Structure formats: C-alpha cells, structure tokens
N, CA, C and O atoms as a printed pandas DataFrame, in Angstrom:
     atom_number atom_name residue_name chain_id  residue_number  x_coord  y_coord  z_coord
0              1         N          UNK        A               1   17.821  -10.020   -1.451
1              2        CA          UNK        A               1   17.374   -8.670   -1.248
2              3         C          UNK        A               1   17.329   -8.384    0.248
3              4         O          UNK        A               1   16.607   -9.052    0.987
4              5         N          UNK        A               2   18.071   -7.429    0.682
5              6        CA          UNK        A               2   18.189   -7.089    2.089
6              7         C          UNK        A               2   16.902   -6.489    2.634
7              8         O          UNK        A               2   16.173   -5.806    1.914
8              9         N          UNK        A               3   16.627   -6.746    3.913
9             10        CA          UNK        A               3   15.494   -6.137    4.589
10            11         C          UNK        A               3   15.945   -4.952    5.438
11            12         O          UNK        A               3   15.127   -4.338    6.122
12            13         N          UNK        A               4   17.201   -4.632    5.405
13            14        CA          UNK        A               4   17.738   -3.560    6.223
14            15         C          UNK        A               4   16.992   -2.259    5.981
15            16         O          UNK        A               4   16.806   -1.835    4.841
16            17         N          UNK        A               5   16.571   -1.637    7.069
17            18        CA          UNK        A               5   15.927   -0.346    6.980
18            19         C          UNK        A               5   14.449   -0.364    6.660
19            20         O          UNK        A               5   13.847    0.704    6.543
20            21         N          UNK        A               6   13.840   -1.519    6.513
21            22        CA          UNK        A               6   12.413   -1.593    6.204
22            23         C          UNK        A               6   11.617   -1.643    7.509
23            24         O          UNK        A               6   11.896   -2.443    8.401
24            25         N          UNK        A               7   10.629   -0.772    7.587
25            26        CA          UNK        A               7    9.737   -0.744    8.741
26            27         C          UNK        A               7    8.338   -1.126    8.273
27            28         O          UNK        A               7    7.912   -0.749    7.182
28            29         N          UNK        A               8    7.626   -1.883    9.116
29            30        CA          UNK        A               8    6.246   -2.235    8.813
30            31         C          UNK        A               8    5.354   -1.598    9.864
31            32         O          UNK        A               8    5.572   -1.765   11.064
32            33         N          UNK        A               9    4.350   -0.867    9.405
33            34        CA          UNK        A               9    3.326   -0.308   10.282
34            35         C          UNK        A               9    2.012   -0.992    9.943
35            36         O          UNK        A               9    1.689   -1.204    8.774
36            37         N          UNK        A              10    1.264   -1.330   10.975
37            38        CA          UNK        A              10    0.000   -2.024   10.750
38            39         C          UNK        A              10   -1.096   -1.377   11.583
39            40         O          UNK        A              10   -0.903   -1.050   12.754
40            41         N          UNK        A              11   -2.233   -1.203   10.959
41            42        CA          UNK        A              11   -3.439   -0.745   11.649
42            43         C          UNK        A              11   -4.468   -1.855   11.496
43            44         O          UNK        A              11   -4.159   -2.926   10.975
44            45         N          UNK        A              12   -5.667   -1.605   11.941
45            46        CA          UNK        A              12   -6.692   -2.650   11.934
46            47         C          UNK        A              12   -6.862   -3.305   10.566
47            48         O          UNK        A              12   -6.795   -4.529   10.460
48            49         N          UNK        A              13   -7.081   -2.515    9.526
49            50        CA          UNK        A              13   -7.317   -3.085    8.202
50            51         C          UNK        A              13   -6.384   -2.533    7.130
51            52         O          UNK        A              13   -6.672   -2.652    5.939
52            53         N          UNK        A              14   -5.296   -1.946    7.532
53            54        CA          UNK        A              14   -4.354   -1.417    6.554
54            55         C          UNK        A              14   -2.938   -1.510    7.106
55            56         O          UNK        A              14   -2.721   -1.738    8.296
56            57         N          UNK        A              15   -2.000   -1.329    6.217
57            58        CA          UNK        A              15   -0.605   -1.370    6.638
58            59         C          UNK        A              15    0.288   -0.785    5.570
59            60         O          UNK        A              15   -0.144   -0.481    4.458
60            61         N          UNK        A              16    1.548   -0.636    5.940
61            62        CA          UNK        A              16    2.516   -0.177    4.959
62            63         C          UNK        A              16    3.906   -0.610    5.374
63            64         O          UNK        A              16    4.225   -0.722    6.558
64            65         N          UNK        A              17    4.717   -0.849    4.366
65            66        CA          UNK        A              17    6.148   -1.045    4.527
66            67         C          UNK        A              17    6.789    0.235    4.028
67            68         O          UNK        A              17    6.357    0.793    3.019
68            69         N          UNK        A              18    7.810    0.706    4.720
69            70        CA          UNK        A              18    8.482    1.894    4.230
70            71         C          UNK        A              18    9.951    1.898    4.600
71            72         O          UNK        A              18   10.391    1.241    5.543
72            73         N          UNK        A              19   10.691    2.669    3.815
73            74        CA          UNK        A              19   12.122    2.872    4.029
74            75         C          UNK        A              19   12.361    4.373    4.013
75            76         O          UNK        A              19   12.009    5.056    3.051
76            77         N          UNK        A              20   12.956    4.880    5.075
77            78        CA          UNK        A              20   13.351    6.287    5.094
78            79         C          UNK        A              20   14.608    6.428    4.249
79            80         O          UNK        A              20   15.607    5.748    4.484
80            81         N          UNK        A              21   14.547    7.311    3.271
81            82        CA          UNK        A              21   15.644    7.465    2.312
82            83         C          UNK        A              21   16.454    8.732    2.544
83            84         O          UNK        A              21   17.649    8.775    2.253
84            85         N          UNK        A              22   15.812    9.743    3.061
85            86        CA          UNK        A              22   16.423   11.043    3.337
86            87         C          UNK        A              22   15.513   11.716    4.357
87            88         O          UNK        A              22   14.427   11.210    4.638
88            89         N          UNK        A              23   15.936   12.848    4.917
89            90        CA          UNK        A              23   15.084   13.489    5.933
90            91         C          UNK        A              23   13.639   13.722    5.477
91            92         O          UNK        A              23   12.719   13.611    6.288
92            93         N          UNK        A              24   13.427   14.035    4.224
93            94        CA          UNK        A              24   12.067   14.299    3.741
94            95         C          UNK        A              24   11.626   13.350    2.639
95            96         O          UNK        A              24   10.777   13.707    1.822
96            97         N          UNK        A              25   12.187   12.146    2.603
97            98        CA          UNK        A              25   11.840   11.210    1.527
98            99         C          UNK        A              25   11.749    9.788    2.070
99           100         O          UNK        A              25   12.575    9.345    2.868
100          101         N          UNK        A              26   10.717    9.091    1.607
101          102        CA          UNK        A              26   10.599    7.677    1.935
102          103         C          UNK        A              26    9.951    6.933    0.780
103          104         O          UNK        A              26    9.175    7.495    0.007
104          105         N          UNK        A              27   10.286    5.664    0.687
105          106        CA          UNK        A              27    9.634    4.770   -0.260
106          107         C          UNK        A              27    8.622    3.973    0.543
107          108         O          UNK        A              27    8.855    3.658    1.710
108          109         N          UNK        A              28    7.492    3.645   -0.084
109          110        CA          UNK        A              28    6.500    2.879    0.660
110          111         C          UNK        A              28    5.680    1.963   -0.236
111          112         O          UNK        A              28    5.552    2.178   -1.441
112          113         N          UNK        A              29    5.132    0.938    0.396
113          114        CA          UNK        A              29    4.211    0.002   -0.231
114          115         C          UNK        A              29    3.044   -0.134    0.736
115          116         O          UNK        A              29    3.234   -0.525    1.888
116          117         N          UNK        A              30    1.833    0.187    0.273
117          118        CA          UNK        A              30    0.675    0.154    1.159
118          119         C          UNK        A              30   -0.236   -1.025    0.843
119          120         O          UNK        A              30   -0.271   -1.530   -0.279
120          121         N          UNK        A              31   -0.966   -1.445    1.861
121          122        CA          UNK        A              31   -1.877   -2.576    1.699
122          123         C          UNK        A              31   -3.114   -2.374    2.559
123          124         O          UNK        A              31   -3.151   -1.539    3.462
124          125         N          UNK        A              32   -4.116   -3.167    2.242
125          126        CA          UNK        A              32   -5.328   -3.176    3.060
126          127         C          UNK        A              32   -5.830   -4.614    3.136
127          128         O          UNK        A              32   -5.673   -5.394    2.197
128          129         N          UNK        A              33   -6.426   -4.941    4.253
129          130        CA          UNK        A              33   -6.992   -6.278    4.444
130          131         C          UNK        A              33   -8.376   -6.289    3.809
131          132         O          UNK        A              33   -9.215   -5.443    4.119
132          133         N          UNK        A              34   -8.609   -7.242    2.929
133          134        CA          UNK        A              34   -9.902   -7.340    2.259
134          135         C          UNK        A              34  -10.708   -8.557    2.717
135          136         O          UNK        A              34  -11.910   -8.646    2.467
136          137         N          UNK        A              35  -10.043   -9.481    3.382
137          138        CA          UNK        A              35  -10.688  -10.675    3.927
138          139         C          UNK        A              35   -9.690  -11.299    4.897
139          140         O          UNK        A              35   -8.503  -10.972    4.870
140          141         N          UNK        A              36  -10.172  -12.197    5.754
141          142        CA          UNK        A              36   -9.208  -12.872    6.621
142          143         C          UNK        A              36   -8.131  -13.564    5.764
143          144         O          UNK        A              36   -8.440  -14.313    4.837
144          145         N          UNK        A              37   -6.908  -13.299    6.089
145          146        CA          UNK        A              37   -5.753  -13.910    5.407
146          147         C          UNK        A              37   -5.570  -13.454    3.960
147          148         O          UNK        A              37   -4.832  -14.091    3.208
148          149         N          UNK        A              38   -6.232  -12.358    3.553
149          150        CA          UNK        A              38   -6.039  -11.820    2.202
150          151         C          UNK        A              38   -5.787  -10.323    2.308
151          152         O          UNK        A              38   -6.589   -9.575    2.867
152          153         N          UNK        A              39   -4.648   -9.902    1.754
153          154        CA          UNK        A              39   -4.349   -8.476    1.685
154          155         C          UNK        A              39   -4.263   -8.047    0.226
155          156         O          UNK        A              39   -3.902   -8.828   -0.655
156          157         N          UNK        A              40   -4.599   -6.803    0.002
157          158        CA          UNK        A              40   -4.468   -6.200   -1.318
158          159         C          UNK        A              40   -3.340   -5.182   -1.225
159          160         O          UNK        A              40   -3.434   -4.216   -0.468
160          161         N          UNK        A              41   -2.282   -5.393   -1.986
161          162        CA          UNK        A              41   -1.223   -4.388   -2.041
162          163         C          UNK        A              41   -1.633   -3.420   -3.131
163          164         O          UNK        A              41   -1.696   -3.771   -4.309
164          165         N          UNK        A              42   -1.913   -2.181   -2.710
165          166        CA          UNK        A              42   -2.555   -1.247   -3.612
166          167         C          UNK        A              42   -1.705   -0.075   -4.075
167          168         O          UNK        A              42   -2.146    0.701   -4.923
168          169         N          UNK        A              43   -0.516    0.071   -3.551
169          170        CA          UNK        A              43    0.286    1.229   -3.962
170          171         C          UNK        A              43    1.756    1.000   -3.606
171          172         O          UNK        A              43    2.076    0.537   -2.512
172          173         N          UNK        A              44    2.630    1.328   -4.535
173          174        CA          UNK        A              44    4.070    1.313   -4.299
174          175         C          UNK        A              44    4.625    2.620   -4.833
175          176         O          UNK        A              44    4.328    3.021   -5.958
176          177         N          UNK        A              45    5.428    3.276   -4.019
177          178        CA          UNK        A              45    5.997    4.559   -4.428
178          179         C          UNK        A              45    7.449    4.664   -3.994
179          180         O          UNK        A              45    7.780    4.473   -2.823
180          181         N          UNK        A              46    8.306    4.970   -4.950
181          182        CA          UNK        A              46    9.700    5.308   -4.685
182          183         C          UNK        A              46    9.912    6.680   -5.300
183          184         O          UNK        A              46    9.642    6.870   -6.486
184          185         N          UNK        A              47   10.398    7.656   -4.507
185          186        CA          UNK        A              47   10.633    8.985   -5.064
186          187         C          UNK        A              47   11.540    8.918   -6.298
187          188         O          UNK        A              47   12.470    8.113   -6.338
188          189         N          UNK        A              48   11.276    9.756   -7.300
189          190        CA          UNK        A              48   12.035    9.695   -8.560
190          191         C          UNK        A              48   13.547    9.692   -8.387
191          192         O          UNK        A              48   14.249    8.970   -9.095
192          193         N          UNK        A              49   14.048   10.479   -7.469
193          194        CA          UNK        A              49   15.509   10.561   -7.313
194          195         C          UNK        A              49   16.133    9.298   -6.733
195          196         O          UNK        A              49   17.358    9.171   -6.712
196          197         N          UNK        A              50   15.302    8.350   -6.256
197          198        CA          UNK        A              50   15.818    7.107   -5.685
198          199         C          UNK        A              50   15.474    5.882   -6.534
199          200         O          UNK        A              50   15.787    4.756   -6.148
200          201         N          UNK        A              51   14.839    6.090   -7.675
201          202        CA          UNK        A              51   14.463    4.961   -8.530
202          203         C          UNK        A              51   15.697    4.334   -9.156
203          204         O          UNK        A              51   16.741    4.974   -9.285
204          205         N          UNK        A              52   15.560    3.071   -9.544
205          206        CA          UNK        A              52   16.669    2.354  -10.167
206          207         C          UNK        A              52   17.630    1.739   -9.167
207          208         O          UNK        A              52   18.683    1.235   -9.558
208          209         N          UNK        A              53   17.292    1.767   -7.885
209          210        CA          UNK        A              53   18.158    1.219   -6.839
210          211         C          UNK        A              53   17.573   -0.036   -6.187
211          212         O          UNK        A              53   18.041   -0.476   -5.137
212          213         N          UNK        A              54   16.553   -0.600   -6.817
213          214        CA          UNK        A              54   15.890   -1.829   -6.347
214          215         C          UNK        A              54   15.227   -1.673   -4.980
215          216         O          UNK        A              54   15.078   -2.648   -4.242
216          217         N          UNK        A              55   14.834   -0.458   -4.650
217          218        CA          UNK        A              55   14.166   -0.197   -3.377
218          219         C          UNK        A              55   12.787   -0.846   -3.352
219          220         O          UNK        A              55   12.416   -1.460   -2.352
220          221         N          UNK        A              56   12.027   -0.721   -4.426
221          222        CA          UNK        A              56   10.706   -1.363   -4.482
222          223         C          UNK        A              56   10.850   -2.881   -4.408
223          224         O          UNK        A              56   10.000   -3.552   -3.822
224          225         N          UNK        A              57   11.910   -3.426   -4.991
225          226        CA          UNK        A              57   12.157   -4.873   -4.899
226          227         C          UNK        A              57   12.327   -5.301   -3.444
227          228         O          UNK        A              57   11.835   -6.354   -3.038
228          229         N          UNK        A              58   13.019   -4.485   -2.669
229          230        CA          UNK        A              58   13.227   -4.794   -1.248
230          231         C          UNK        A              58   11.907   -4.776   -0.487
231          232         O          UNK        A              58   11.653   -5.645    0.347
232          233         N          UNK        A              59   11.065   -3.781   -0.776
233          234        CA          UNK        A              59    9.756   -3.723   -0.133
234          235         C          UNK        A              59    8.917   -4.951   -0.496
235          236         O          UNK        A              59    8.258   -5.542    0.359
236          237         N          UNK        A              60    8.954   -5.321   -1.773
237          238        CA          UNK        A              60    8.195   -6.478   -2.244
238          239         C          UNK        A              60    8.693   -7.761   -1.579
239          240         O          UNK        A              60    7.888   -8.596   -1.165
240          241         N          UNK        A              61   10.000   -7.920   -1.476
241          242        CA          UNK        A              61   10.563   -9.117   -0.850
242          243         C          UNK        A              61   10.092   -9.242    0.598
243          244         O          UNK        A              61    9.785  -10.340    1.064
244          245         N          UNK        A              62   10.037   -8.135    1.294
245          246        CA          UNK        A              62    9.577   -8.165    2.690
246          247         C          UNK        A              62    8.095   -8.523    2.761
247          248         O          UNK        A              62    7.693   -9.302    3.625
248          249         N          UNK        A              63    7.281   -7.969    1.869
249          250        CA          UNK        A              63    5.856   -8.292    1.851
250          251         C          UNK        A              63    5.641   -9.779    1.560
251          252         O          UNK        A              63    4.784  -10.418    2.171
252          253         N          UNK        A              64    6.414  -10.319    0.635
253          254        CA          UNK        A              64    6.315  -11.746    0.302
254          255         C          UNK        A              64    6.712  -12.601    1.498
255          256         O          UNK        A              64    6.021  -13.562    1.837
256          257         N          UNK        A              65    7.817  -12.253    2.133
257          258        CA          UNK        A              65    8.279  -13.009    3.305
258          259         C          UNK        A              65    7.222  -13.001    4.403
259          260         O          UNK        A              65    6.923  -14.039    4.992
260          261         N          UNK        A              66    6.656  -11.822    4.677
261          262        CA          UNK        A              66    5.645  -11.730    5.724
262          263         C          UNK        A              66    4.382  -12.503    5.367
263          264         O          UNK        A              66    3.788  -13.144    6.235
264          265         N          UNK        A              67    3.964  -12.455    4.113
265          266        CA          UNK        A              67    2.780  -13.209    3.693
266          267         C          UNK        A              67    2.998  -14.710    3.883
267          268         O          UNK        A              67    2.104  -15.417    4.348
268          269         N          UNK        A              68    4.170  -15.185    3.527
269          270        CA          UNK        A              68    4.484  -16.608    3.715
270          271         C          UNK        A              68    4.440  -16.975    5.196
271          272         O          UNK        A              68    3.859  -17.991    5.575
272          273         N          UNK        A              69    5.056  -16.143    6.024
273          274        CA          UNK        A              69    5.105  -16.399    7.462
274          275         C          UNK        A              69    3.717  -16.420    8.085
275          276         O          UNK        A              69    3.442  -17.245    8.956
276          277         N          UNK        A              70    2.840  -15.520    7.647
277          278        CA          UNK        A              70    1.500  -15.383    8.224
278          279         C          UNK        A              70    0.452  -16.250    7.535
279          280         O          UNK        A              70   -0.698  -16.291    7.972
280          281         N          UNK        A              71    0.833  -16.939    6.468
281          282        CA          UNK        A              71   -0.126  -17.755    5.732
282          283         C          UNK        A              71   -1.154  -16.922    4.992
283          284         O          UNK        A              71   -2.311  -17.324    4.870
284          285         N          UNK        A              72   -0.739  -15.756    4.494
285          286        CA          UNK        A              72   -1.648  -14.858    3.793
286          287         C          UNK        A              72   -1.503  -14.984    2.285
287          288         O          UNK        A              72   -0.501  -15.481    1.771
288          289         N          UNK        A              73   -2.528  -14.523    1.600
289          290        CA          UNK        A              73   -2.525  -14.407    0.143
290          291         C          UNK        A              73   -2.525  -12.927   -0.203
291          292         O          UNK        A              73   -2.926  -12.089    0.605
292          293         N          UNK        A              74   -2.070  -12.611   -1.416
293          294        CA          UNK        A              74   -1.951  -11.223   -1.859
294          295         C          UNK        A              74   -2.742  -11.004   -3.135
295          296         O          UNK        A              74   -2.657  -11.791   -4.077
296          297         N          UNK        A              75   -3.514   -9.921   -3.154
297          298        CA          UNK        A              75   -4.143   -9.429   -4.381
298          299         C          UNK        A              75   -3.238   -8.305   -4.884
299          300         O          UNK        A              75   -3.062   -7.306   -4.188
300          301         N          UNK        A              76   -2.668   -8.447   -6.064
301          302        CA          UNK        A              76   -1.769   -7.419   -6.590
302          303         C          UNK        A              76   -2.528   -6.278   -7.272
303          304         O          UNK        A              76   -2.592   -6.227   -8.500
304          305         N          UNK        A              77   -3.102   -5.366   -6.485
305          306        CA          UNK        A              77   -3.869   -4.252   -7.037
306          307         C          UNK        A              77   -2.970   -3.169   -7.621
307          308         O          UNK        A              77   -3.420   -2.365   -8.438
308          309         N          UNK        A              78   -1.731   -3.141   -7.218
309          310        CA          UNK        A              78   -0.740   -2.180   -7.718
310          311         C          UNK        A              78   -0.060   -2.767   -8.961
311          312         O          UNK        A              78    0.277   -3.951   -8.982
312          313         N          UNK        A              79    0.138   -1.953   -9.979
313          314        CA          UNK        A              79    0.738   -2.446  -11.228
314          315         C          UNK        A              79    2.142   -2.996  -11.007
315          316         O          UNK        A              79    2.525   -3.973  -11.650
316          317         N          UNK        A              80    2.912   -2.392  -10.116
317          318        CA          UNK        A              80    4.264   -2.899   -9.831
318          319         C          UNK        A              80    4.187   -4.310   -9.238
319          320         O          UNK        A              80    4.920   -5.207   -9.654
320          321         N          UNK        A              81    3.301   -4.493   -8.273
321          322        CA          UNK        A              81    3.159   -5.795   -7.622
322          323         C          UNK        A              81    2.656   -6.841   -8.616
323          324         O          UNK        A              81    3.127   -7.979   -8.607
324          325         N          UNK        A              82    1.714   -6.471   -9.460
325          326        CA          UNK        A              82    1.219   -7.397  -10.492
326          327         C          UNK        A              82    2.356   -7.824  -11.413
327          328         O          UNK        A              82    2.463   -9.000  -11.762
328          329         N          UNK        A              83    3.201   -6.879  -11.808
329          330        CA          UNK        A              83    4.339   -7.203  -12.678
330          331         C          UNK        A              83    5.314   -8.132  -11.966
331          332         O          UNK        A              83    5.867   -9.040  -12.586
332          333         N          UNK        A              84    5.528   -7.917  -10.679
333          334        CA          UNK        A              84    6.451   -8.778   -9.932
334          335         C          UNK        A              84    5.922  -10.205   -9.824
335          336         O          UNK        A              84    6.697  -11.158   -9.911
336          337         N          UNK        A              85    4.610  -10.363   -9.637
337          338        CA          UNK        A              85    4.048  -11.704   -9.594
338          339         C          UNK        A              85    4.244  -12.416  -10.935
339          340         O          UNK        A              85    4.468  -13.627  -10.959
340          341         N          UNK        A              86    4.164  -11.693  -12.038
341          342        CA          UNK        A              86    4.406  -12.298  -13.360
342          343         C          UNK        A              86    5.865  -12.710  -13.520
343          344         O          UNK        A              86    6.159  -13.719  -14.161
344          345         N          UNK        A              87    6.769  -11.940  -12.946
345          346        CA          UNK        A              87    8.210  -12.241  -13.045
346          347         C          UNK        A              87    8.660  -13.348  -12.102
347          348         O          UNK        A              87    9.725  -13.937  -12.289
348          349         N          UNK        A              88    7.847  -13.628  -11.089
349          350        CA          UNK        A              88    8.229  -14.605  -10.060
350          351         C          UNK        A              88    7.166  -15.695   -9.930
351          352         O          UNK        A              88    6.357  -15.660   -9.003
352          353         N          UNK        A              89    7.160  -16.659  -10.846
353          354        CA          UNK        A              89    6.155  -17.725  -10.768
354          355         C          UNK        A              89    6.254  -18.537   -9.474
355          356         O          UNK        A              89    5.299  -19.216   -9.097
356          357         N          UNK        A              90    7.383  -18.473   -8.802
357          358        CA          UNK        A              90    7.546  -19.195   -7.532
358          359         C          UNK        A              90    6.661  -18.601   -6.428
359          360         O          UNK        A              90    6.512  -19.212   -5.369
360          361         N          UNK        A              91    6.083  -17.443   -6.652
361          362        CA          UNK        A              91    5.171  -16.826   -5.690
362          363         C          UNK        A              91    3.711  -17.166   -5.963
363          364         O          UNK        A              91    2.828  -16.665   -5.268
364          365         N          UNK        A              92    3.442  -17.988   -6.940
365          366        CA          UNK        A              92    2.064  -18.276   -7.363
366          367         C          UNK        A              92    1.177  -18.749   -6.210
367          368         O          UNK        A              92   -0.020  -18.465   -6.192
368          369         N          UNK        A              93    1.756  -19.465   -5.255
369          370        CA          UNK        A              93    0.964  -19.959   -4.125
370          371         C          UNK        A              93    0.488  -18.833   -3.207
371          372         O          UNK        A              93   -0.388  -19.049   -2.369
372          373         N          UNK        A              94    1.055  -17.635   -3.356
373          374        CA          UNK        A              94    0.648  -16.489   -2.535
374          375         C          UNK        A              94   -0.353  -15.586   -3.248
375          376         O          UNK        A              94   -0.864  -14.637   -2.653
376          377         N          UNK        A              95   -0.631  -15.868   -4.491
377          378        CA          UNK        A              95   -1.514  -15.029   -5.296
378          379         C          UNK        A              95   -2.972  -15.356   -4.999
379          380         O          UNK        A              95   -3.414  -16.494   -5.154
380          381         N          UNK        A              96   -3.706  -14.339   -4.569
381          382        CA          UNK        A              96   -5.135  -14.515   -4.267
382          383         C          UNK        A              96   -5.961  -14.057   -5.450
383          384         O          UNK        A              96   -5.592  -13.125   -6.164
384          385         N          UNK        A              97   -7.074  -14.719   -5.643
385          386        CA          UNK        A              97   -8.043  -14.227   -6.611
386          387         C          UNK        A              97   -8.710  -13.011   -5.984
387          388         O          UNK        A              97   -8.847  -12.949   -4.762
388          389         N          UNK        A              98   -9.124  -12.051   -6.790
389          390        CA          UNK        A              98   -9.849  -10.917   -6.215
390          391         C          UNK        A              98  -11.067  -11.411   -5.434
391          392         O          UNK        A              98  -11.701  -12.396   -5.812
392          393         N          UNK        A              99  -11.376  -10.729   -4.366
393          394        CA          UNK        A              99  -12.508  -11.102   -3.526
394          395         C          UNK        A              99  -13.790  -10.903   -4.329
395          396         O          UNK        A              99  -13.975   -9.849   -4.937
396          397         N          UNK        A             100  -14.681  -11.900   -4.342
397          398        CA          UNK        A             100  -15.930  -11.771   -5.107
398          399         C          UNK        A             100  -16.665  -10.476   -4.745
399          400         O          UNK        A             100  -16.796  -10.125   -3.573
400          401         N          UNK        A             101  -17.135   -9.782   -5.775
401          402        CA          UNK        A             101  -17.874   -8.556   -5.552
402          403         C          UNK        A             101  -17.023   -7.328   -5.321
403          404         O          UNK        A             101  -17.561   -6.237   -5.130
404          405         N          UNK        A             102  -15.723   -7.472   -5.334
405          406        CA          UNK        A             102  -14.823   -6.335   -5.103
406          407         C          UNK        A             102  -13.793   -6.309   -6.213
407          408         O          UNK        A             102  -13.230   -7.343   -6.573
408          409         N          UNK        A             103  -13.552   -5.149   -6.746
409          410        CA          UNK        A             103  -12.558   -5.014   -7.798
410          411         C          UNK        A             103  -11.293   -4.429   -7.223
411          412         O          UNK        A             103  -11.342   -3.609   -6.306
412          413         N          UNK        A             104  -10.149   -4.847   -7.759
413          414        CA          UNK        A             104   -8.877   -4.274   -7.341
414          415         C          UNK        A             104   -8.827   -2.823   -7.817
415          416         O          UNK        A             104   -9.365   -2.482   -8.870
416          417         N          UNK        A             105   -8.182   -1.988   -7.033
417          418        CA          UNK        A             105   -8.049   -0.567   -7.387
418          419         C          UNK        A             105   -7.075   -0.382   -8.526
419          420         O          UNK        A             105   -6.838    0.746   -8.958
C-alpha cells in the first residue's frame, strides 16, 4: 500500500493523516493521545465519490507504520480501524487495551 500523497499533522494531543483527493475533498483518519505511547484512532472518512479505491487502507497502513516506528499502541475507537485489526492478526502487538476508566468513542 503506497504512502504517496499522505500527510500527517500533529498537535499536542491529537493528529490526523489525510490525502487531498480534489480541490474540495480529502480523506482523513483522526487520532488523539490518551496516554503516553497510546493513541486512539477515532474517525476515518473517505468522501463517497472516492470510496472503493483503498484510500482508507492507505491511511491505515501509514498509521500502523508510524505506530511501529514510534513504539506506540493503538486503541481502535473507529469501526473501520477495529475491523482492520480483526483482518490483520499480524498487528496484534500494536493493539492497546482501552485505558482504564475511559471508553472508546
């Protein structure tokens, strides 16, 4: 899965990966830091006219690569991300348990 065209923006406790698809359209995957070395990926969106092109897969691949590089774990709060973790048992080492006292969105 190519990383071409994926941009990562990071703020203090949140971030997003996005791909510009057209002048007024972008796909994105958002996250928030819930603990040191633990992020919750809470939203994935691909505009309807661009679905079926594996764009969300590309965003997910980049998030996985970055988590591995940074030694982070992921809470799959987004249904798409949760489904991808089920399809990819090789990512099990990156799966974080929800932070005690906090529920995934």
